[in-house]
N, C-alpha and C positions, 0 to 999 in steps of 0.2 A: 763165387756168386757175385753178381754186380748189379747195382741199381743206378740208373741214370735219370736225373730229373732236369727238365728244361722248362723255363718260363721266361719270356721276353729274352733279354740278352744273358740270362743267368743259366749256367749249366753246372750241375753238381753231380759228381760220380762217387759212389760208395763201392769200393772193391773189398769184399770180405775174404780174408785169408783164415787159416786155422787159428792163429794166436792173436792176430791184430787185424785192423781194417785201415784202408787208405781213404781219406776224404780229400777229393780234388775239386777245385772250383774254378770257374771262369766267369768273369763278368766285365762290365765296362771299365772298372778300375784296375783290372789285372787278373792274375791267376796264381794259383799255388796249391800245395797239398800238404797233408800231414799224415804220418803213420801213428795210430793210437791203439794201444792194447785194450782189449774189451774190458778188462778189470778197471781201467781208468775212465771208462765212459760214465759221465756224471748222470745222476738221477734228476737233479733239479734243472729246470729249463725256464726260459722266458720266451715271449712272443715278440717278434720284431716285424714291423710293417714298413715296406719300401713303397712309396707312392710319389707321384708327381704333385707336390703340394702347390707349386706355382700354378699349374694348369687348373687345379681345383679352385684356388682362390680367384684366379681370373674369371673362371666360370661363374662363381658367386657374384663377382663384381658386375659381370655382364647381365646376369639375371636381375640384380638390383637396378641397374641402369634401365633395363627393359621394362621392369615394373614401374619405375618412375616415369618413363616415357609414355607408357600405356595409361597410367593414372593421370598424367598431365593432359593427355589427349582427351580423356573422358571428362576431366574438369573443364577444359576449355571448349568442349563440344566440337573438337576437330575430328577429322576422319581417322578411323582406327586402322585403316589400310597400311600394312607394313610395320605396324608398331610392335608386333610380337617377335620381330627378327632377333633382337638382342637376347630375349628370353630363350629362344630356340638355340642360339649359338651357345649361350651360357649353359643350358641343360646338356648339350652335346659335350662340352668341355668337362663338366662335372661327371657325366657318365663315363667318359673316356678315362678320366683320372681314377674313378672307382674301379672299373674293370681291368685297368692295367696295373693295379697294385699287386704286390707280391708279399705274402705272409710267410714268415719263417718261424720254426721252433728252433731256438738257439740253446745249445748245450755248451757251457763254458768249461772246457777241458784244460789240463795243464799245458798241453802242447798247442793250444789254439782253440778257437771257437768252431763248433760244428753246426752248420746251418742246414736244417732239413726243410725243404720247401713244403708248404702245406698243400699237397695235391693228393691224387688217388693213391700214390705209393707211400705217403708219409707214415701211416700206421704200420705198414709192412716193414719199412726200414727200421723204425724205432723198436718194434717188437723183436725183430731179428737181432738187433744190437743188444737189447736187454737180455734176450735168451742166451746169447753167447757170453755176455758179461757174467750172468749167473753161473753158467757152466765153468768159466775160467776161474772165477773166485772160489767155487767149490773145489776145483782141482787144487788150487793153491792153499786154501785154508779150511777145507771141509772136514779133514780128518784130525783126530786127536794126535798131538805131538807130545810123546812122553818126555822129550827133552825140556819142554817148557814147564815153568812152575804152575801150580794150581790156579792162582789168581789170573795169570796171563791167559790161560786156556779158557777160563770162564768168561773173561772180558772179550776174547776172540769170538766165542759163540754168541754172546749177547750182541756184539757188533754185527755178526752175520744175520741175526734176527732183525735188528734195526734196519739193515739194508734190504730186508725182505728176500734174502737169499735162502733162508731156512725158516720154517714155521716155528711158532712158540713151542709146540710139542717136540719138534726135532731139536730145538735148542735145549730144552729140559733133558732130553735123552742124552745128548752129547755131554752136558754138564754132569749128569749122573755117571756116565761112562768115565769121564775125567776123574771124578771124585773116587770112584771105585778103583781105578788104575793107581791113583796116588796112595790109596789106603793099602793096596797090595804091595806097593813098593816101600811102604814105611817099615823100617827095621826097628825092632826094639833094642834098646841099649844092652850091651852084654853084661854090664854090672847091674846088679839088682840091689836096691836098698832094703834092709830088713827092719 
């Protein structure tokens, strides 16, 4: 499965394989890619906005200049003809800066940051990555391991609950299963005290 996102000069490609996904990007500053296992896909994210601040600030400056020019013309009772030109140019610059900005949801992974452009495919990409993450983590850690000690297994299932991989009820069931398994494996000492 593959998702391609494009906005301005940015192109992000998510290629989903069975055990991992590849995140590739191209923009004005360069290109690159990273292979990331689904289990390593982070849950916490931040929002980053890329916009042309210079154009926006120049637009505000021209709007202020236009308002001053218009106010001075009214004050001095001069003709208002052509006095709104700088306001109009400033508004165009501010609008252009606003509509050309790109919003990203950024996930900080161990192998690099994953940028998901906030567009119509954003939620589908994040949902698919989270679904595959949950599945991979359950494959790795979802079953009781009789080789581990009781406390490690209990902590493992509590961690799975905190990560929202399993529900609280499933966590309690797994812990009960671990405790029952450990009780069955408990051997009484051969010597008995009288």
